[in-house]
Backbone as JSON Lines, residues from 0, in Angstrom:
{"i":0,"aa":"X","n":[-20.27,19.04,2.47],"ca":[-21.3,18.48,1.67],"c":[-22.76,18.89,2.23]}
{"i":1,"aa":"X","n":[-23.7,19.06,1.17],"ca":[-24.97,19.49,1.57],"c":[-25.9,18.52,0.96]}
{"i":2,"aa":"X","n":[-27.15,18.26,1.65],"ca":[-28.14,17.36,0.79],"c":[-29.05,18.47,0.26]}
{"i":3,"aa":"X","n":[-29.43,18.17,-1.07],"ca":[-30.32,19.14,-1.67],"c":[-31.55,18.19,-2.28]}
{"i":4,"aa":"X","n":[-32.62,19.02,-2.66],"ca":[-33.62,18.44,-3.23],"c":[-34.38,19.43,-4.33]}
{"i":5,"aa":"X","n":[-34.98,18.74,-5.19],"ca":[-35.9,19.57,-6.0],"c":[-37.37,19.06,-5.84]}
{"i":6,"aa":"X","n":[-37.58,18.47,-4.66],"ca":[-39.07,17.9,-4.41],"c":[-39.17,16.48,-4.76]}
{"i":7,"aa":"X","n":[-38.25,16.0,-5.73],"ca":[-38.45,14.63,-6.21],"c":[-37.02,13.89,-5.93]}
{"i":8,"aa":"X","n":[-36.02,14.28,-6.29],"ca":[-34.75,13.68,-6.25],"c":[-33.95,14.41,-5.05]}
{"i":9,"aa":"X","n":[-33.13,13.63,-4.28],"ca":[-32.23,14.04,-3.32],"c":[-30.79,13.7,-3.52]}
{"i":10,"aa":"X","n":[-29.92,14.63,-3.51],"ca":[-28.53,14.47,-3.8],"c":[-27.63,14.95,-2.62]}
{"i":11,"aa":"X","n":[-26.43,14.58,-2.48],"ca":[-25.57,15.04,-1.63],"c":[-24.37,15.59,-2.46]}
{"i":12,"aa":"X","n":[-24.17,16.92,-2.45],"ca":[-23.18,17.59,-3.32],"c":[-22.46,18.65,-2.55]}
{"i":13,"aa":"X","n":[-21.28,19.14,-3.03],"ca":[-20.53,20.06,-2.36],"c":[-21.2,21.42,-2.38]}
{"i":14,"aa":"X","n":[-20.82,22.27,-1.42],"ca":[-21.51,23.66,-1.36],"c":[-21.29,24.32,-2.72]}
{"i":15,"aa":"X","n":[-20.11,24.06,-3.26],"ca":[-19.79,24.88,-4.42],"c":[-20.69,24.48,-5.54]}
{"i":16,"aa":"X","n":[-20.73,23.24,-5.69],"ca":[-21.67,22.66,-6.77],"c":[-23.08,23.08,-6.72]}
{"i":17,"aa":"X","n":[-23.62,23.18,-5.43],"ca":[-24.96,23.71,-5.16],"c":[-24.93,25.14,-5.58]}
{"i":18,"aa":"X","n":[-24.02,25.94,-5.02],"ca":[-24.07,27.34,-5.57],"c":[-24.05,27.65,-6.94]}
{"i":19,"aa":"X","n":[-23.08,26.87,-7.53],"ca":[-22.81,27.18,-8.96],"c":[-23.8,26.54,-9.98]}
{"i":20,"aa":"X","n":[-24.33,25.43,-9.67],"ca":[-25.12,24.7,-10.59],"c":[-26.53,24.41,-10.12]}
{"i":21,"aa":"X","n":[-26.63,23.81,-8.96],"ca":[-27.88,23.15,-8.61],"c":[-28.88,24.29,-8.15]}
{"i":22,"aa":"X","n":[-28.4,25.33,-7.4],"ca":[-29.43,26.4,-6.98],"c":[-30.15,26.98,-8.32]}
{"i":23,"aa":"X","n":[-29.47,27.04,-9.37],"ca":[-29.97,27.63,-10.62],"c":[-31.04,26.72,-11.18]}
{"i":24,"aa":"X","n":[-31.01,25.47,-10.86],"ca":[-32.03,24.48,-11.33],"c":[-33.16,24.2,-10.6]}
{"i":25,"aa":"X","n":[-33.31,25.05,-9.56],"ca":[-34.45,24.91,-8.74],"c":[-34.33,23.97,-7.38]}
{"i":26,"aa":"X","n":[-33.04,23.56,-7.26],"ca":[-32.84,22.69,-5.93],"c":[-32.59,23.67,-4.83]}
{"i":27,"aa":"X","n":[-33.11,23.03,-3.62],"ca":[-32.84,23.81,-2.3],"c":[-32.08,22.91,-1.32]}
{"i":28,"aa":"X","n":[-31.42,23.46,-0.34],"ca":[-30.79,22.71,0.62],"c":[-31.69,22.15,1.65]}
{"i":29,"aa":"X","n":[-31.67,20.83,1.94],"ca":[-32.59,20.26,2.9],"c":[-32.13,20.42,4.3]}
{"i":30,"aa":"X","n":[-33.0,20.43,5.34],"ca":[-32.44,20.58,6.6],"c":[-32.36,19.09,7.07]}
{"i":31,"aa":"X","n":[-31.69,18.82,8.14],"ca":[-31.42,17.47,8.62],"c":[-32.75,16.55,8.78]}
{"i":32,"aa":"X","n":[-33.64,17.25,9.4],"ca":[-34.89,16.38,9.7],"c":[-35.63,16.03,8.39]}
{"i":33,"aa":"X","n":[-35.65,16.89,7.44],"ca":[-36.39,16.53,6.13],"c":[-35.41,15.47,5.42]}
{"i":34,"aa":"X","n":[-34.2,15.48,5.51],"ca":[-33.27,14.51,4.96],"c":[-33.49,13.15,5.27]}
{"i":35,"aa":"X","n":[-33.86,13.1,6.56],"ca":[-34.0,11.79,7.31],"c":[-35.43,11.27,6.83]}
{"i":36,"aa":"X","n":[-36.28,12.08,6.59],"ca":[-37.7,11.6,6.26],"c":[-37.71,11.15,4.82]}
{"i":37,"aa":"X","n":[-36.97,11.59,3.88],"ca":[-36.89,11.18,2.51],"c":[-36.09,9.87,2.43]}
{"i":38,"aa":"X","n":[-36.7,8.89,1.8],"ca":[-35.93,7.66,1.5],"c":[-35.36,7.73,0.05]}
{"i":39,"aa":"X","n":[-33.99,7.68,-0.03],"ca":[-33.39,7.62,-1.31],"c":[-32.87,6.27,-1.58]}
{"i":40,"aa":"X","n":[-33.13,5.81,-2.7],"ca":[-32.62,4.56,-3.05],"c":[-31.11,4.64,-3.21]}
{"i":41,"aa":"X","n":[-30.38,3.56,-2.61],"ca":[-29.05,3.51,-2.51],"c":[-28.42,2.91,-3.89]}
{"i":42,"aa":"X","n":[-27.49,3.48,-4.4],"ca":[-26.87,2.98,-5.63],"c":[-25.97,1.8,-5.09]}
{"i":43,"aa":"X","n":[-25.85,0.7,-6.14],"ca":[-25.03,-0.32,-5.61],"c":[-23.52,0.16,-5.7]}
{"i":44,"aa":"X","n":[-22.67,-0.35,-4.61],"ca":[-21.39,0.19,-4.46],"c":[-20.48,-0.6,-5.42]}
{"i":45,"aa":"X","n":[-19.64,0.01,-6.1],"ca":[-18.71,-0.61,-6.99],"c":[-17.49,-1.14,-6.0]}
{"i":46,"aa":"X","n":[-17.12,-2.38,-6.38],"ca":[-16.0,-2.88,-5.52],"c":[-14.81,-1.93,-5.59]}
{"i":47,"aa":"X","n":[-14.15,-1.77,-4.52],"ca":[-12.93,-0.88,-4.55],"c":[-11.74,-1.51,-5.18]}
{"i":48,"aa":"X","n":[-11.01,-0.72,-5.89],"ca":[-9.9,-1.36,-6.57],"c":[-8.68,-1.26,-5.85]}
{"i":49,"aa":"X","n":[-7.77,-2.31,-5.9],"ca":[-6.42,-2.22,-5.14],"c":[-5.61,-1.24,-5.79]}
{"i":50,"aa":"X","n":[-4.51,-0.89,-5.14],"ca":[-3.36,-0.15,-5.79],"c":[-2.83,-0.74,-6.88]}
{"i":51,"aa":"X","n":[-2.77,-2.18,-6.88],"ca":[-2.04,-2.92,-8.09],"c":[-3.03,-2.87,-9.19]}
{"i":52,"aa":"X","n":[-4.46,-3.01,-8.94],"ca":[-5.31,-2.92,-10.15],"c":[-5.28,-1.56,-10.75]}
{"i":53,"aa":"X","n":[-5.22,-0.46,-9.97],"ca":[-5.18,0.87,-10.39],"c":[-3.88,1.07,-11.34]}
{"i":54,"aa":"X","n":[-2.67,0.62,-10.87],"ca":[-1.42,0.75,-11.52],"c":[-1.51,-0.02,-12.81]}
{"i":55,"aa":"X","n":[-2.08,-1.25,-12.94],"ca":[-2.2,-1.97,-14.18],"c":[-2.98,-1.19,-15.11]}
{"i":56,"aa":"X","n":[-4.19,-0.64,-14.7],"ca":[-5.05,0.07,-15.66],"c":[-4.19,1.21,-16.15]}
{"i":57,"aa":"X","n":[-3.58,1.92,-15.4],"ca":[-3.03,3.11,-15.76],"c":[-1.71,2.87,-16.71]}
{"i":58,"aa":"X","n":[-0.99,1.84,-16.32],"ca":[0.25,1.62,-17.18],"c":[-0.15,1.02,-18.56]}
{"i":59,"aa":"X","n":[-1.18,0.21,-18.68],"ca":[-1.57,-0.13,-19.8],"c":[-2.17,0.77,-20.88]}
{"i":60,"aa":"X","n":[-2.38,2.07,-20.36],"ca":[-2.81,3.18,-21.21],"c":[-1.67,3.81,-21.98]}
{"i":61,"aa":"X","n":[-0.38,3.47,-21.54],"ca":[0.81,3.94,-22.37],"c":[1.59,2.89,-22.91]}
{"i":62,"aa":"X","n":[2.22,3.2,-24.17],"ca":[2.83,2.11,-24.79],"c":[3.92,1.59,-23.96]}
{"i":63,"aa":"X","n":[4.21,0.28,-24.1],"ca":[5.34,-0.48,-23.32],"c":[6.63,0.29,-23.45]}
{"i":64,"aa":"X","n":[6.89,0.65,-24.59],"ca":[8.11,1.31,-25.03],"c":[8.46,2.45,-24.06]}
{"i":65,"aa":"X","n":[7.38,2.99,-23.43],"ca":[7.62,4.3,-22.55],"c":[7.58,3.86,-21.13]}
{"i":66,"aa":"X","n":[7.52,2.56,-20.87],"ca":[7.58,2.24,-19.36],"c":[9.02,2.27,-18.83]}
{"i":67,"aa":"X","n":[9.22,2.61,-17.6],"ca":[10.53,2.81,-17.13],"c":[10.8,1.37,-16.47]}
{"i":68,"aa":"X","n":[11.98,1.27,-15.97],"ca":[12.51,-0.1,-15.38],"c":[11.62,-0.5,-14.21]}
{"i":69,"aa":"X","n":[11.36,0.44,-13.29],"ca":[10.53,0.15,-12.16],"c":[9.09,-0.27,-12.51]}
{"i":70,"aa":"X","n":[8.45,0.24,-13.38],"ca":[7.2,-0.02,-14.03],"c":[7.12,-1.47,-14.5]}
{"i":71,"aa":"X","n":[8.17,-1.73,-15.42],"ca":[8.38,-3.06,-15.78],"c":[8.47,-4.18,-14.76]}
{"i":72,"aa":"X","n":[9.2,-3.83,-13.83],"ca":[9.4,-4.84,-12.67],"c":[8.08,-4.9,-11.85]}
{"i":73,"aa":"X","n":[7.39,-3.85,-11.72],"ca":[6.15,-3.9,-10.83],"c":[5.1,-4.59,-11.79]}
{"i":74,"aa":"X","n":[4.95,-4.28,-12.93],"ca":[3.98,-4.99,-13.8],"c":[4.14,-6.44,-13.78]}
{"i":75,"aa":"X","n":[5.5,-6.83,-14.04],"ca":[5.74,-8.29,-14.07],"c":[5.4,-8.92,-12.71]}
{"i":76,"aa":"X","n":[5.81,-8.21,-11.65],"ca":[5.45,-8.78,-10.34],"c":[3.96,-8.96,-10.02]}
{"i":77,"aa":"X","n":[3.1,-8.09,-10.44],"ca":[1.71,-8.22,-10.36],"c":[1.11,-9.3,-11.16]}
{"i":78,"aa":"X","n":[1.52,-9.38,-12.29],"ca":[0.91,-10.42,-13.3],"c":[1.7,-11.66,-13.15]}
{"i":79,"aa":"X","n":[2.75,-11.88,-12.38],"ca":[3.48,-12.98,-12.07],"c":[4.1,-13.41,-13.27]}
{"i":80,"aa":"X","n":[4.73,-12.56,-14.09],"ca":[5.52,-12.84,-15.3],"c":[6.92,-12.97,-14.87]}
{"i":81,"aa":"X","n":[7.58,-14.12,-15.24],"ca":[9.0,-14.38,-14.98],"c":[9.99,-13.61,-15.91]}
{"i":82,"aa":"X","n":[10.45,-12.56,-15.41],"ca":[11.51,-11.93,-16.11],"c":[12.85,-12.05,-15.5]}
{"i":83,"aa":"X","n":[13.1,-13.1,-14.67],"ca":[14.46,-13.37,-14.21],"c":[15.34,-13.7,-15.39]}
{"i":84,"aa":"X","n":[16.62,-13.35,-15.38],"ca":[17.53,-13.74,-16.39],"c":[17.54,-12.72,-17.61]}
{"i":85,"aa":"X","n":[16.66,-11.69,-17.56],"ca":[16.73,-10.73,-18.57],"c":[17.81,-9.84,-18.26]}
{"i":86,"aa":"X","n":[18.5,-9.35,-19.37],"ca":[19.73,-8.43,-19.15],"c":[19.27,-7.01,-18.92]}
{"i":87,"aa":"X","n":[18.09,-6.6,-19.52],"ca":[17.95,-5.19,-19.42],"c":[16.31,-5.06,-19.46]}
{"i":88,"aa":"X","n":[15.77,-3.92,-19.33],"ca":[14.33,-3.57,-19.37],"c":[13.64,-4.01,-20.74]}
{"i":89,"aa":"X","n":[14.5,-3.77,-21.81],"ca":[13.97,-4.03,-23.14],"c":[13.67,-5.5,-23.48]}
{"i":90,"aa":"X","n":[14.55,-6.34,-22.63],"ca":[14.25,-7.79,-22.91],"c":[13.03,-8.16,-22.0]}
{"i":91,"aa":"X","n":[13.0,-7.62,-20.9],"ca":[11.72,-7.78,-20.0],"c":[10.51,-7.33,-20.73]}
{"i":92,"aa":"X","n":[10.58,-6.21,-21.44],"ca":[9.43,-5.66,-22.21],"c":[8.89,-6.57,-23.14]}
{"i":93,"aa":"X","n":[9.89,-7.28,-23.78],"ca":[9.57,-8.29,-24.94],"c":[8.65,-9.39,-24.4]}
{"i":94,"aa":"X","n":[9.22,-9.98,-23.2],"ca":[8.43,-10.91,-22.53],"c":[7.04,-10.42,-22.06]}
{"i":95,"aa":"X","n":[6.91,-9.36,-21.69],"ca":[5.58,-8.72,-21.31],"c":[4.76,-8.59,-22.47]}
{"i":96,"aa":"X","n":[5.3,-8.08,-23.63],"ca":[4.48,-7.91,-24.79],"c":[3.92,-9.31,-25.2]}
{"i":97,"aa":"X","n":[4.86,-10.39,-25.14],"ca":[4.27,-11.75,-25.48],"c":[3.23,-12.25,-24.53]}
{"i":98,"aa":"X","n":[3.35,-11.84,-23.33],"ca":[2.35,-12.25,-22.36],"c":[0.98,-11.44,-22.67]}
{"i":99,"aa":"X","n":[1.07,-10.28,-22.85],"ca":[-0.16,-9.44,-23.37],"c":[-0.83,-9.94,-24.65]}
{"i":100,"aa":"X","n":[0.0,-10.12,-25.58],"ca":[-0.44,-10.65,-26.84],"c":[-1.23,-12.03,-26.62]}
{"i":101,"aa":"X","n":[-0.69,-12.91,-25.77],"ca":[-1.29,-14.25,-25.43],"c":[-2.53,-13.91,-24.89]}
{"i":102,"aa":"X","n":[-2.79,-13.07,-23.86],"ca":[-3.99,-12.72,-23.18],"c":[-5.08,-12.23,-24.1]}
{"i":103,"aa":"X","n":[-4.67,-11.49,-25.1],"ca":[-5.56,-10.91,-26.09],"c":[-6.22,-11.95,-26.95]}
{"i":104,"aa":"X","n":[-5.45,-13.0,-27.22],"ca":[-5.92,-14.22,-28.05],"c":[-6.79,-15.18,-27.25]}
{"i":105,"aa":"X","n":[-7.03,-15.0,-25.94],"ca":[-7.71,-15.96,-25.22],"c":[-9.11,-15.45,-25.17]}
């Protein structure tokens, strides 16, 4: 990573991004002393997502009918949906569908 500037803005980018894009737009690589002298506003940090949150976001992007058995079990566990007593993944998927529909109506 290198710090670059155009005299107004300061960014930290990869060397490849600098060579391919920013150098053509008039940016130059800053030396360490100049980088310390320039005060750049810090962007607010987004809260980090947990593995479970990422899994839920990704799994909801595909239809429930395409979920495999492990995905059904993991989703139900994360969302605390009781699928005990179901005989197969399709029965569990129906319970999950009902849960998701109820959430949409709230």
